[in-house]
PAZASE-811142 format. One record per residue: chain; x, y, z of N, C-alpha, C in turn. Coordinates in nm, 4 decimals, always signed. Layout:
<rs>
  chain        nu        nv        nw       cau       cav       caw        cu        cv        cw
      A         X         Y         Z         X         Y         Z         X         Y         Z
...
</rs>
This chain:
<rs>
  chain        nu        nv        nw       cau       cav       caw        cu        cv        cw
      A   +1.1890   -1.6488   -0.1338   +1.1062   -1.6750   -0.0171   +1.1490   -1.5840   +0.0978
      A   +1.0535   -1.5124   +0.1560   +1.0804   -1.4248   +0.2691   +1.0346   -1.4940   +0.3972
      A   +1.1099   -1.4730   +0.5057   +1.0708   -1.5343   +0.6322   +0.9383   -1.4755   +0.6808
      A   +0.9278   -1.3435   +0.6770   +0.8052   -1.2754   +0.7170   +0.8063   -1.1356   +0.6563
      A   +0.7061   -1.0555   +0.6896   +0.6964   -0.9224   +0.6304   +0.8086   -0.8306   +0.6770
      A   +0.8542   -0.8495   +0.7993   +0.9633   -0.7652   +0.8483   +1.0911   -0.7880   +0.7685
      A   +1.1225   -0.9141   +0.7429   +1.2414   -0.9431   +0.6628   +1.2247   -0.8883   +0.5217
      A   +1.1044   -0.9044   +0.4653   +1.0790   -0.8502   +0.3314   +1.1003   -0.6990   +0.3295
      A   +1.0575   -0.6321   +0.4376   +1.0749   -0.4879   +0.4454   +1.2208   -0.4463   +0.4502
      A   +1.3003   -0.5214   +0.5253   +1.4433   -0.4878   +0.5341   +1.5124   -0.5086   +0.3999
      A   +1.4774   -0.6170   +0.3299   +1.5366   -0.6418   +0.1983   +1.4905   -0.5365   +0.0970
      A   +1.3654   -0.4966   +0.1081   +1.3145   -0.3940   +0.0174   +1.3835   -0.2608   +0.0445
      A   +1.4075   -0.2316   +0.1716   +1.4756   -0.1072   +0.2068   +1.6158   -0.1014   +0.1469
      A   +1.6829   -0.2158   +0.1441   +1.8170   -0.2197   +0.0852   +1.8135   -0.1819   -0.0625
      A   +1.7077   -0.2254   -0.1324   +1.6942   -0.1927   -0.2745   +1.6539   -0.0473   -0.2959
      A   +1.6009   +0.0156   -0.1901   +1.5554   +0.1542   -0.1995   +1.6580   +0.2530   -0.1442
      A   +1.7789   +0.2066   -0.1183   +1.8836   +0.2901   -0.0600   +1.9066   +0.4227   -0.1335
      A   +1.8920   +0.4262   -0.2676   +1.9117   +0.5548   -0.3354   +1.8181   +0.6655   -0.2862
      A   +1.7075   +0.6270   -0.2218   +1.6129   +0.7274   -0.1719   +1.6409   +0.7675   -0.0280
      A   +1.7343   +0.7026   +0.0377   +1.7626   +0.7302   +0.1786   +1.8118   +0.8733   +0.1989
      A   +1.7665   +0.9345   +0.3065   +1.8148   +1.0669   +0.3435   +1.7517   +1.1819   +0.2689
      A   +1.6570   +1.1546   +0.1779   +1.5923   +1.2637   +0.1053   +1.4971   +1.3370   +0.1986
      A   +1.5067   +1.4680   +0.2087   +1.4200   +1.5415   +0.3010   +1.2729   +1.5429   +0.2590
      A   +1.2460   +1.5126   +0.1320   +1.1080   +1.5175   +0.0836   +1.0413   +1.3801   +0.0840
      A   +1.1052   +1.2789   +0.1429   +1.0584   +1.1408   +0.1333   +0.9500   +1.1090   +0.2363
      A   +0.8446   +1.0399   +0.1923   +0.7392   +0.9875   +0.2784   +0.7135   +0.8423   +0.2383
      A   +0.6964   +0.7551   +0.3368   +0.6631   +0.6151   +0.3115   +0.5174   +0.5913   +0.3496
      A   +0.4404   +0.5350   +0.2574   +0.3004   +0.5017   +0.2829   +0.2827   +0.3505   +0.2729
      A   +0.2259   +0.2896   +0.3782   +0.1990   +0.1462   +0.3773   +0.0539   +0.1184   +0.3456
      A   +0.0303   +0.0176   +0.2626   -0.1057   -0.0240   +0.2304   -0.1514   -0.1268   +0.3340
      A   -0.2563   -0.0963   +0.4110   -0.2975   -0.1901   +0.5154   -0.3744   -0.3093   +0.4573
      A   -0.3720   -0.4201   +0.5316   -0.2962   -0.4237   +0.6550   -0.1534   -0.4730   +0.6305
      A   -0.1362   -0.5703   +0.5406   -0.0089   -0.6393   +0.5266   +0.1075   -0.5536   +0.4830
      A   +0.0816   -0.4421   +0.4164   +0.1903   -0.3584   +0.3710   +0.2530   -0.2730   +0.4795
      A   +0.1811   -0.2553   +0.5908   +0.2324   -0.1663   +0.6950   +0.3569   -0.2226   +0.7650
      A   +0.3620   -0.3521   +0.8024   +0.4870   -0.4033   +0.8605   +0.6058   -0.3924   +0.7656
      A   +0.5814   -0.4086   +0.6362   +0.6881   -0.3932   +0.5372   +0.7317   -0.2469   +0.5308
      A   +0.6334   -0.1571   +0.5243   +0.6626   -0.0141   +0.5153   +0.7306   +0.0376   +0.6414
      A   +0.6968   -0.0201   +0.7558   +0.7592   +0.0207   +0.8828   +0.9103   -0.0013   +0.8781
      A   +0.9521   -0.1153   +0.8260   +1.0952   -0.1443   +0.8133   +1.1605   -0.0512   +0.7120
      A   +1.0919   -0.0270   +0.6011   +1.1461   +0.0618   +0.4977   +1.1654   +0.2017   +0.5537
      A   +1.0626   +0.2534   +0.6212   +1.0699   +0.3891   +0.6761   +1.1825   +0.4003   +0.7789
      A   +1.1962   +0.2976   +0.8630   +1.3014   +0.3002   +0.9636   +1.4401   +0.2991   +0.9030
      A   +1.4599   +0.2138   +0.8036   +1.5921   +0.2034   +0.7400   +1.6277   +0.3286   +0.6613
      A   +1.5275   +0.3938   +0.6022   +1.5539   +0.5113   +0.5192   +1.5395   +0.6415   +0.5966
      A   +1.5048   +0.6304   +0.7258   +1.4880   +0.7482   +0.8111   +1.3836   +0.8432   +0.7521
      A   +1.2662   +0.7876   +0.7196   +1.1589   +0.8649   +0.6584   +1.0312   +0.8510   +0.7407
      A   +0.9433   +0.9503   +0.7373   +0.8156   +0.9400   +0.8084   +0.7266   +0.8334   +0.7452
      A   +0.6420   +0.7728   +0.8283   +0.5526   +0.6647   +0.7839   +0.4080   +0.7035   +0.8062
      A   +0.3243   +0.6715   +0.7087   +0.1803   +0.6883   +0.7240   +0.1126   +0.5697   +0.6556
      A   -0.0183   +0.5622   +0.6722   -0.0959   +0.4548   +0.6120   -0.1765   +0.5121   +0.4959
      A   -0.1913   +0.4338   +0.3912   -0.2752   +0.4750   +0.2791   -0.3808   +0.3669   +0.2604
      A   -0.5050   +0.4005   +0.2980   -0.6101   +0.2995   +0.3061   -0.6791   +0.2809   +0.1721
      A   -0.6890   +0.1563   +0.1305   -0.7582   +0.1193   +0.0079   -0.8310   -0.0129   +0.0314
      A   -0.9361   -0.0350   -0.0462   -1.0166   -0.1559   -0.0286   -1.0489   -0.2171   -0.1647
      A   -1.0331   -0.3473   -0.1712   -1.0688   -0.4211   -0.2918   -1.2199   -0.4291   -0.3052
      A   -1.2700   -0.4214   -0.4281   -1.4106   -0.4470   -0.4573   -1.4208   -0.5883   -0.5126
      A   -1.4793   -0.6792   -0.4338   -1.4859   -0.8193   -0.4732   -1.6152   -0.8556   -0.5420
      A   -1.6064   -0.9461   -0.6367   -1.7254   -0.9961   -0.7069   -1.8207   -1.0532   -0.6017
      A   -1.9491   -1.0137   -0.6042   -2.0425   -1.0539   -0.4980   -2.0466   -1.2030   -0.4694
      A   -2.0370   -1.2860   -0.5708   -2.0463   -1.4311   -0.5501   -1.9086   -1.4984   -0.5457
      A   -1.8021   -1.4179   -0.5559   -1.6656   -1.4696   -0.5461   -1.5761   -1.3552   -0.4986
      A   -1.5833   -1.3255   -0.3683   -1.5256   -1.2028   -0.3147   -1.3741   -1.1931   -0.3290
      A   -1.3053   -1.3073   -0.3422   -1.1605   -1.3027   -0.3587   -1.1193   -1.2466   -0.4942
      A   -1.2108   -1.2507   -0.5906   -1.1827   -1.1974   -0.7240   -1.2213   -1.0506   -0.7281
      A   -1.1246   -0.9639   -0.7518   -1.1501   -0.8203   -0.7513   -1.1987   -0.7726   -0.8878
      A   -1.3016   -0.6891   -0.8860   -1.3430   -0.6230   -1.0097   -1.3086   -0.4744   -1.0037
      A   -1.2396   -0.4335   -0.8978   -1.1986   -0.2949   -0.8835   -1.1542   -0.2673   -0.7421
      A   -1.1432   -0.1402   -0.7099   -1.0980   -0.1013   -0.5763   -1.1353   +0.0436   -0.5508
      A   -1.1373   +0.0793   -0.4212   -1.1539   +0.2187   -0.3822   -1.0370   +0.2561   -0.2914
      A   -1.0064   +0.3845   -0.2866   -0.8981   +0.4328   -0.2010   -0.9416   +0.5623   -0.1360
      A   -0.8722   +0.5976   -0.0270   -0.9033   +0.7236   +0.0401   -0.8887   +0.8385   -0.0577
      A   -0.9729   +0.9377   -0.0403   -0.9763   +1.0481   -0.1349   -1.0909   +1.0350   -0.2335
      A   -1.1751   +0.9321   -0.2150   -1.2928   +0.9156   -0.3000   -1.2652   +0.8595   -0.4374
      A   -1.1548   +0.7886   -0.4539   -1.1185   +0.7330   -0.5840   -1.1723   +0.5916   -0.5989
      A   -1.2312   +0.5641   -0.7142   -1.2788   +0.4295   -0.7467   -1.2219   +0.3882   -0.8821
      A   -1.1664   +0.2664   -0.8883   -1.1134   +0.2120   -1.0129   -1.1845   +0.0798   -1.0403
      A   -1.2384   +0.0634   -1.1615   -1.3073   -0.0595   -1.1997   -1.2322   -0.1287   -1.3121
      A   -1.2286   -0.2615   -1.3067   -1.1759   -0.3414   -1.4163   -1.2942   -0.3727   -1.5077
      A   -1.3095   -0.2902   -1.6089   -1.4284   -0.3009   -1.6943   -1.4382   -0.4358   -1.7643
      A   -1.3235   -0.4986   -1.7922   -1.3271   -0.6282   -1.8591   -1.3916   -0.7343   -1.7705
      A   -1.3585   -0.7326   -1.6411   -1.4190   -0.8287   -1.5477   -1.5656   -0.7954   -1.5254
      A   -1.5973   -0.6685   -1.5109   -1.7363   -0.6273   -1.4911   -1.8230   -0.6745   -1.6067
      A   -1.7737   -0.6561   -1.7284   -1.8500   -0.6951   -1.8467   -1.8572   -0.8465   -1.8608
      A   -1.7438   -0.9147   -1.8403   -1.7392   -1.0589   -1.8575   -1.8323   -1.1309   -1.7604
      A   -1.8394   -1.0820   -1.6366   -1.9200   -1.1484   -1.5335   -2.0605   -1.0898   -1.5217
      A   -2.0874   -0.9858   -1.5962   -2.2213   -0.9283   -1.5928   -2.2566   -0.8633   -1.4602
      A   -2.1598   -0.7991   -1.3976   -2.1844   -0.7314   -1.2697   -2.2635   -0.6041   -1.2977
      A   -2.3775   -0.5905   -1.2310   -2.4670   -0.4782   -1.2588   -2.4231   -0.3525   -1.1844
      A   -2.4673   -0.2348   -1.2321   -2.4361   -0.1104   -1.1599   -2.4849   -0.1133   -1.0156
      A   -2.6010   -0.1773   -0.9935   -2.6539   -0.1869   -0.8578   -2.5615   -0.2692   -0.7684
      A   -2.5094   -0.3787   -0.8211   -2.4167   -0.4622   -0.7440   -2.2869   -0.3875   -0.7152
      A   -2.2393   -0.3121   -0.8134   -2.1175   -0.2326   -0.7934   -2.1375   -0.1344   -0.6787
      A   -2.2513   -0.0653   -0.6778   -2.2772   +0.0338   -0.5736   -2.2915   -0.0311   -0.4368
      A   -2.3541   -0.1472   -0.4313   -2.3701   -0.2165   -0.3034   -2.2357   -0.2564   -0.2443
      A   -2.1502   -0.3144   -0.3284   -2.0179   -0.3562   -0.2811   -1.9350   -0.2344   -0.2411
      A   -1.9382   -0.1306   -0.3235   -1.8595   -0.0103   -0.2955   -1.9042   +0.0563   -0.1659
      A   -2.0352   +0.0591   -0.1415   -2.0866   +0.1214   -0.0190   -2.0387   +0.0457   +0.1043
      A   -2.0399   -0.0875   +0.0971   -1.9947   -0.1685   +0.2106   -1.8458   -0.1471   +0.2372
      A   -1.7667   -0.1455   +0.1311   -1.6224   -0.1291   +0.1477   -1.5856   +0.0121   +0.1933
      A   -1.6673   +0.1103   +0.1542   -1.6418   +0.2479   +0.1978   -1.6567   +0.2608   +0.3489
      A   -1.7544   +0.1909   +0.4042   -1.7728   +0.1923   +0.5501   -1.6474   +0.1387   +0.6194
      A   -1.5927   +0.0275   +0.5681   -1.4733   -0.0311   +0.6280   -1.3518   +0.0593   +0.6067
      A   -1.3418   +0.1210   +0.4893   -1.2302   +0.2108   +0.4623   -1.2298   +0.3272   +0.5623
      A   -1.3457   +0.3865   +0.5857   -1.3545   +0.4996   +0.6783   -1.3271   +0.4563   +0.8223
      A   -1.3711   +0.3347   +0.8578   -1.3428   +0.2831   +0.9919   -1.1921   +0.2696   +1.0134
      A   -1.1240   +0.2142   +0.9153   -0.9796   +0.1948   +0.9282   -0.9062   +0.3277   +0.9384
      A   -0.9494   +0.4263   +0.8629   -0.8859   +0.5573   +0.8720   -0.8954   +0.6127   +1.0138
      A   -1.0124   +0.5965   +1.0762   -1.0304   +0.6456   +1.2129   -0.9435   +0.5679   +1.3116
      A   -0.9420   +0.4359   +1.2983   -0.8721   +0.3506   +1.3936   -0.7209   +0.3654   +1.3812
      A   -0.6691   +0.3600   +1.2598   -0.5251   +0.3547   +1.2400   -0.4546   +0.4821   +1.2816
      A   -0.5125   +0.5971   +1.2519   -0.4417   +0.7224   +1.2783   -0.4580   +0.7694   +1.4217
      A   -0.5625   +0.7243   +1.4906   -0.5811   +0.7657   +1.6293   -0.5898   +0.9159   +1.6452
      A   -0.6528   +0.9821   +1.5494   -0.6674   +1.1271   +1.5573   -0.5555   +1.2051   +1.4914
      A   -0.4462   +1.1367   +1.4533   -0.3368   +1.2088   +1.3858   -0.3791   +1.2451   +1.2439
      A   -0.3495   +1.3659   +1.1993   -0.3833   +1.4036   +1.0618   -0.2936   +1.3289   +0.9633
      A   -0.3394   +1.3091   +0.8406   -0.2540   +1.2441   +0.7406   -0.1344   +1.3316   +0.7058
      A   -0.0246   +1.2674   +0.6677   +0.0920   +1.3430   +0.6231   +0.0615   +1.4100   +0.4896
      A   +0.1127   +1.5292   +0.4718   +0.0925   +1.6045   +0.3485   +0.1930   +1.5571   +0.2435
      A   +0.1432   +1.5009   +0.1346   +0.2329   +1.4468   +0.0318   +0.2574   +1.5443   -0.0823
      A   +0.1921   +1.6583   -0.0801   +0.2060   +1.7543   -0.1904   +0.3523   +1.7930   -0.2126
      A   +0.3986   +1.7752   -0.3374   +0.5340   +1.8139   -0.3726   +0.6428   +1.7243   -0.3165
      A   +0.6066   +1.6068   -0.2644   +0.7055   +1.5200   -0.2018   +0.7194   +1.3883   -0.2783
      A   +0.8243   +1.3146   -0.2466   +0.8467   +1.1828   -0.3062   +0.7817   +1.0785   -0.2158
      A   +0.6885   +1.0020   -0.2725   +0.6126   +0.9047   -0.1949   +0.6541   +0.7632   -0.2327
      A   +0.6942   +0.6848   -0.1322   +0.7167   +0.5420   -0.1513   +0.5901   +0.4697   -0.1073
      A   +0.5175   +0.4136   -0.2004   +0.3953   +0.3391   -0.1707   +0.4321   +0.1913   -0.1598
      A   +0.4130   +0.1332   -0.0411   +0.4657   +0.0003   -0.0101   +0.3541   -0.0972   +0.0246
      A   +0.3635   -0.2189   -0.0297   +0.2727   -0.3273   +0.0087   +0.3551   -0.4541   +0.0253
      A   +0.2931   -0.5612   +0.0780   +0.3665   -0.6864   +0.0969   +0.3715   -0.7708   -0.0296
      A   +0.3061   -0.7253   -0.1343   +0.3044   -0.7940   -0.2628   +0.1852   -0.7463   -0.3425
      A   +0.1873   -0.7737   -0.4718   +0.0766   -0.7350   -0.5592   +0.0405   -0.8550   -0.6457
      A   -0.0881   -0.8783   -0.6622   -0.1336   -0.9868   -0.7498   -0.1792   -0.9277   -0.8833
      A   -0.3074   -0.8877   -0.8917   -0.3586   -0.8335   -1.0185   -0.3254   -0.6865   -1.0366
      A   -0.3138   -0.6134   -0.9260   -0.2800   -0.4713   -0.9348   -0.3980   -0.3773   -0.9342
      A   -0.5214   -0.4294   -0.9325   -0.6390   -0.3415   -0.9402   -0.6490   -0.2501   -0.8183
      A   -0.6235   -0.3053   -0.6998   -0.6294   -0.2242   -0.5787   -0.5214   -0.1169   -0.5808
      A   -0.4030   -0.1526   -0.6257   -0.2934   -0.0555   -0.6288   -0.3190   +0.0560   -0.7296
      A   -0.3886   +0.0261   -0.8364   -0.4208   +0.1319   -0.9329   -0.5083   +0.2388   -0.8687
      A   -0.6002   +0.1970   -0.7819   -0.6839   +0.2936   -0.7104   -0.5986   +0.3805   -0.6197
      A   -0.5021   +0.3193   -0.5524   -0.4131   +0.3942   -0.4643   -0.3319   +0.4965   -0.5431
      A   -0.2785   +0.4555   -0.6564   -0.1984   +0.5454   -0.7388   -0.2827   +0.6623   -0.7889
      A   -0.4053   +0.6312   -0.8337   -0.4949   +0.7369   -0.8822   -0.5288   +0.8352   -0.7712
      A   -0.5510   +0.7838   -0.6498   -0.5816   +0.8710   -0.5360   -0.4616   +0.9588   -0.5012
      A   -0.3429   +0.8993   -0.5037   -0.2222   +0.9756   -0.4716   -0.1969   +1.0871   -0.5726
      A   -0.2225   +1.0592   -0.6995   -0.2015   +1.1609   -0.8021   -0.2848   +1.2855   -0.7720
      A   -0.4059   +1.2654   -0.7174   -0.4914   +1.3793   -0.6845   -0.4305   +1.4670   -0.5756
      A   -0.3426   +1.4068   -0.4948   -0.2812   +1.4794   -0.3836   -0.1538   +1.5511   -0.4253
      A   -0.1160   +1.5402   -0.5511   -0.0074   +1.6153   -0.6136   +0.1307   +1.5943   -0.5500
      A   +0.1730   +1.4690   -0.5340   +0.3120   +1.4465   -0.4929   +0.4051   +1.4768   -0.6099
      A   +0.5326   +1.4994   -0.5789   +0.6292   +1.5218   -0.6861   +0.6559   +1.3924   -0.7623
      A   +0.6692   +1.2799   -0.6867   +0.6965   +1.1499   -0.7483   +0.6260   +1.0411   -0.6699
      A   +0.5831   +0.9363   -0.7395   +0.5278   +0.8176   -0.6759   +0.6172   +0.6996   -0.7117
      A   +0.6683   +0.6343   -0.6085   +0.7518   +0.5156   -0.6266   +0.6779   +0.3979   -0.5638
      A   +0.6445   +0.2997   -0.6432   +0.5773   +0.1798   -0.5944   +0.6834   +0.0767   -0.5589
      A   +0.6772   +0.0255   -0.4351   +0.7807   -0.0667   -0.3883   +0.7170   -0.1881   -0.3211
      A   +0.7467   -0.3069   -0.3719   +0.6912   -0.4305   -0.3179   +0.7962   -0.5420   -0.3228
      A   +0.7853   -0.6406   -0.2343   +0.8787   -0.7528   -0.2396   +0.8552   -0.8445   -0.3591
      A   +0.7291   -0.8628   -0.3994   +0.7004   -0.9615   -0.5034   +0.5732   -0.9256   -0.5796
      A   +0.5730   -0.9565   -0.7085   +0.4565   -0.9352   -0.7952   +0.4806   -1.0091   -0.9263
      A   +0.3743   -1.0472   -0.9971   +0.3924   -1.1126   -1.1267   +0.4535   -1.0168   -1.2292
      A   +0.5279   -1.0685   -1.3263   +0.5887   -0.9813   -1.4281   +0.4866   -0.8954   -1.5029
      A   +0.3708   -0.9524   -1.5364   +0.2698   -0.8776   -1.6116   +0.2157   -0.7609   -1.5304
      A   +0.1980   -0.7816   -1.4006   +0.1507   -0.6740   -1.3135   +0.2551   -0.5645   -1.3019
      A   +0.3800   -0.6030   -1.2848   +0.4881   -0.5043   -1.2785   +0.4925   -0.4211   -1.4057
      A   +0.4789   -0.4873   -1.5185   +0.4867   -0.4174   -1.6462   +0.3740   -0.3155   -1.6614
      A   +0.2521   -0.3542   -1.6233   +0.1385   -0.2635   -1.6389   +0.1433   -0.1481   -1.5395
      A   +0.1864   -0.1746   -1.4160   +0.1908   -0.0691   -1.3151   +0.3089   +0.0253   -1.3352
      A   +0.4153   -0.0238   -1.3969   +0.5332   +0.0609   -1.4177   +0.4982   +0.1847   -1.4992
      A   +0.3991   +0.1715   -1.5875   +0.3590   +0.2851   -1.6710   +0.2825   +0.3909   -1.5921
      A   +0.2369   +0.3566   -1.4718   +0.1512   +0.4467   -1.3950   +0.2230   +0.5183   -1.2812
      A   +0.3499   +0.4846   -1.2587   +0.4263   +0.5473   -1.1503   +0.5583   +0.6011   -1.2052
      A   +0.6277   +0.6770   -1.1229   +0.7554   +0.7342   -1.1650   +0.8695   +0.6343   -1.1515
      A   +0.8535   +0.5399   -1.0602   +0.9525   +0.4340   -1.0435   +0.8836   +0.3152   -0.9791
      A   +0.9315   +0.1962   -1.0111   +0.8772   +0.0745   -0.9505   +0.9934   -0.0140   -0.9085
      A   +0.9918   -0.0546   -0.7808   +1.0948   -0.1422   -0.7268   +1.0279   -0.2696   -0.6785
      A   +1.0623   -0.3818   -0.7409   +1.0065   -0.5120   -0.7040   +1.1229   -0.6096   -0.6926
      A   +1.1361   -0.6713   -0.5766   +1.2509   -0.7595   -0.5530   +1.2434   -0.8865   -0.6350
      A   +1.1243   -0.9384   -0.6567   +1.1107   -1.0658   -0.7280   +0.9836   -1.0630   -0.8114
      A   +0.9954   -1.1023   -0.9385   +0.8800   -1.1082   -1.0286   +0.8749   -1.2466   -1.0937
      A   +0.8328   -1.3486   -1.0177   +0.8345   -1.4865   -1.0677   +0.7249   -1.5125   -1.1712
      A   +0.7566   -1.5934   -1.2696   +0.6586   -1.6290   -1.3725   +0.5442   -1.7110   -1.3130
      A   +0.5793   -1.8035   -1.2230   +0.4761   -1.8894   -1.1638   +0.4279   -1.8252   -1.0348
      A   +0.3208   -1.7468   -1.0477   +0.2666   -1.6687   -0.9373   +0.1213   -1.7080   -0.9173
      A   +0.0919   -1.7605   -0.7981   -0.0458   -1.7994   -0.7678   -0.1056   -1.7108   -0.6590
      A   -0.0270   -1.6788   -0.5583   -0.0729   -1.5939   -0.4487   +0.0483   -1.5344   -0.3786
      A   +0.0300   -1.4181   -0.3184   +0.1403   -1.3538   -0.2475   +0.1926   -1.4434   -0.1359
      A   +0.1027   -1.5152   -0.0720   +0.1394   -1.5971   +0.0437   +0.2412   -1.7062   +0.0111
      A   +0.2504   -1.7478   -0.1157   +0.3426   -1.8564   -0.1495   +0.4890   -1.8136   -0.1374
      A   +0.5132   -1.6836   -0.1237   +0.6501   -1.6334   -0.1168   +0.6910   -1.5945   +0.0261
      A   +0.6071   -1.6294   +0.1239   +0.6367   -1.6024   +0.2646   +0.6257   -1.7302   +0.3460
      A   +0.7241   -1.7527   +0.4328   +0.7129   -1.8642   +0.5270   +0.6063   -1.8340   +0.6313
      A   +0.6020   -1.7088   +0.6767   +0.5008   -1.6651   +0.7724   +0.4212   -1.5528   +0.7084
      A   +0.2974   -1.5832   +0.6720   +0.2088   -1.4837   +0.6116   +0.0829   -1.4703   +0.6969
      A   +0.1052   -1.4669   +0.8282   -0.0061   -1.4552   +0.9226   -0.0819   -1.3251   +0.8998
      A   -0.2127   -1.3263   +0.9238   -0.2906   -1.2025   +0.9093   -0.2379   -1.0930   +1.0015
      A   -0.2411   -0.9713   +0.9533   -0.1999   -0.8558   +1.0325   -0.3249   -0.7926   +1.0923
      A   -0.3243   -0.7700   +1.2222   -0.4410   -0.7167   +1.2911   -0.4432   -0.5641   +1.2867
      A   -0.5612   -0.5069   +1.3144   -0.5720   -0.3619   +1.3281   -0.4805   -0.3115   +1.4378
      A   -0.4713   -0.3887   +1.5460   -0.3879   -0.3480   +1.6589   -0.2407   -0.3386   +1.6198
      A   -0.1945   -0.4332   +1.5376   -0.0551   -0.4293   +1.4939   -0.0294   -0.3081   +1.4048
      A   -0.1228   -0.2799   +1.3144   -0.1081   -0.1628   +1.2281   -0.1029   -0.0356   +1.3122
      A   -0.1955   -0.0228   +1.4064   -0.2011   +0.0954   +1.4918   -0.0728   +0.1112   +1.5722
      A   -0.0214   +0.0005   +1.6246   +0.1007   +0.0044   +1.7049   +0.2203   +0.0495   +1.6217
      A   +0.2348   -0.0056   +1.5014   +0.3477   +0.0305   +1.4167   +0.3425   +0.1777   +1.3765
      A   +0.2232   +0.2272   +1.3449   +0.2098   +0.3679   +1.3073   +0.2397   +0.4595   +1.4256
      A   +0.1933   +0.4193   +1.5445   +0.2207   +0.4993   +1.6641   +0.3699   +0.5014   +1.6956
      A   +0.4362   +0.3867   +1.6804   +0.5801   +0.3798   +1.7045   +0.6561   +0.4678   +1.6057
      A   +0.6139   +0.4644   +1.4803   +0.6811   +0.5465   +1.3795   +0.6589   +0.6950   +1.4067
      A   +0.5375   +0.7321   +1.4484   +0.5079   +0.8723   +1.4788   +0.5895   +0.9195   +1.5988
      A   +0.6021   +0.8337   +1.7003   +0.6804   +0.8691   +1.8186   +0.8278   +0.8865   +1.7831
      A   +0.8796   +0.7983   +1.6972   +1.0189   +0.8084   +1.6546   +1.0428   +0.9366   +1.5766
      A   +0.9472   +0.9717   +1.4902   +0.9609   +1.0943   +1.4112   +0.9573   +1.2166   +1.5014
      A   +0.8697   +1.2134   +1.6036   +0.8608   +1.3254   +1.6965   +0.9895   +1.3399   +1.7767
      A   +1.0454   +1.2264   +1.8197   +1.1704   +1.2282   +1.8951   +1.2853   +1.2813   +1.8096
      A   +1.2883   +1.2384   +1.6833   +1.3936   +1.2853   +1.5924   +1.3834   +1.4352   +1.5700
      A   +1.2588   +1.4847   +1.5606   +1.2386   +1.6271   +1.5407   +1.2854   +1.7097   +1.6581
      A   +1.2643   +1.6553   +1.7798   +1.3045   +1.7282   +1.8991   +1.4554   +1.7314   +1.9176
      A   +1.5203   +1.6225   +1.8757   +1.6658   +1.6132   +1.8948   +1.7437   +1.6645   +1.7742
      A   +1.6702   +1.6820   +1.6619   +1.7366   +1.7305   +1.5416   +1.8161   +1.6254   +1.4699
      A   +1.7913   +1.4966   +1.5023   +1.8631   +1.3893   +1.4355   +1.7762   +1.2683   +1.4225
      A   +1.8368   +1.1512   +1.4030   +1.7622   +1.0295   +1.3874   +1.7026   +0.9871   +1.5206
      A   +1.5885   +0.9118   +1.5085   +1.5253   +0.8602   +1.6295   +1.6044   +0.7430   +1.6821
</rs>
């Protein structure tokens, strides 16, 4: 049980210590909930922080159930088994994807505040979230990142089901998960405080991280 996302981030950073101090390291937070976790990780490891925007594609009549996801870079991942089982039509897929694309593009504009994305080509990327359930959204993120040609992708989360960890481990270069409980119903059950994260909080954390990185660059040391 984690007190909140900040505590989860500090504990996750401790497990990621082998990556500390690497000059090629970049931390990417999945909004919204992954950004407070990633902020702590980036600070502890002295690495730059950016946001990696992805959106779940929810079943039209049961939006909490994901049948796929989209991520920045134009990547779409579908869970064909769910699509087939529920009879989701191509028209419904396009309608949901179009709506989520609008929100994805809005978040990209809001979160970065005009700052360009960090270049991940040839670098080690720590992709961080506050937890993973089915993994469909994260698969879209991983597929999008692969297109950007990083040297390594490391997926890091405080909690996820064992089956999800096992399936995602095959898709990344390393996976760090602090807890993989058998009885997993929702990410929120592992946090005392799982309050929604606002756009304003995400924007503030990214701005603080960018300012710290700029200060470190000017002084030639840590922020």
